[in-house]
N, C-alpha and C positions, 0 to 999 in steps of 0.2 A: 623755457623756464630757467635755464642757466643764466641768461642775461637778467631776467626779472628778479630772481631769487638770490643771485650771487653777485655777478659782475656789476650790475647797475647800482644796487645799494652800497656795496663796498667801495667801488670806485668813487661814488658820490661822497661818501663819508670821508674817505681819504682826501679827496680834493678840498672839502671844507676845512679840514684840519691843516692841510698843507698850505693852502692859499690864504685862508682867512683867520684861522684861530691858533695856529701853533705858537706864535709869539706871545699870545695873551694867556695861554694855559700853562701853568707850571708843571702839572703832571703830564709827562710825555707818553704815558701808556696808551691812551686812545690813538694818538698819532701813530705810534709804533704798531699797534694792533692792526689798524687799517692799512698801513704801509705793507706789513708782512702778508696780510691776507690778499692785498692787491697783487703783490709779487707772485703769490701762490696761484691766483686765478690767471694771471698772465702766463705763467708756466703751463697751466692746463690748456689754455688757448693755443699757445705755441706748439705744444705736443700734439694737439689735434690737427693743427695745420701741417704737421710733419707727414700726416697720413692722407690728408685730403686737400684739394685745392681751395675749397671754401669750408666754412664751419661744419656743415653737415654732409658734405659730399663734393662732387665736382661741378656743381652748379650753384650760382649765387641764389641765396634764399632770404627769407625773413630773418633768419638767425644772423646772417651777415649784416643785414640792414639794421638790426637792433644793436649790434656790437661795434661796428666800425666808428660810429660817432663817439663812443666812449674812449676809444683809442685816440681819436682826434682831440677830445677834451683833456685827457690825461697829459698828452704831449704838448698841446697848444695852450688852451686856456689855463690849466693848472700848472703848466711848465714843470712837469715832474719826471721828465725822461731820465734824468740822472738818478733821482731818488728811487725810481722804480726799476732801474737797470734795464731800460728798454733795449739797449744795444745787445743784450743777451738773447733777444727774441727776434731773430732774423726771419722766421716764418711769419710772425705777426707783421713785420715791416713789409714783406713782399705781398702778403694778403691785403694789408691796408692800402697799399699803392694801387692794387687792382680794383679794390672797392671804390676808392675816391676818384679813379679815372673814369668811372661810368658816367655818362652824360647827366643822368638824373642826380647822381651824387655831387658832381661838380656844381650843378645848379643849386642844389639844396645847401651846399656849403657856403653859398653867397646870399643867404636869406637871414637877416635883412641885408640888402646890398651894401657891400663894402667898397670903399674907394681903392 
């Protein structure tokens, strides 16, 4: 539920304003609102990963599967690592590397096939 009700919608809104609309919109409040909420949610994830190896415990689960693609999107497609201060979240970085290193994750990250 955390991903569906919080991280997914907020990260998506932030990404829209960051990558596509921030230059066109004079009122920066929507961008700032989604940026600040994204930072807060990343802090929640990072704090959870301080206690557990994966999002809900010590085993990979659907919660990890639902969240790691958002981290990939924030740092890759949206190119927002600096704006979201990702360097402050070392637990997320370590967790993300474990998630993406899984064979199925590696495979899914290349759909559609990229050169």
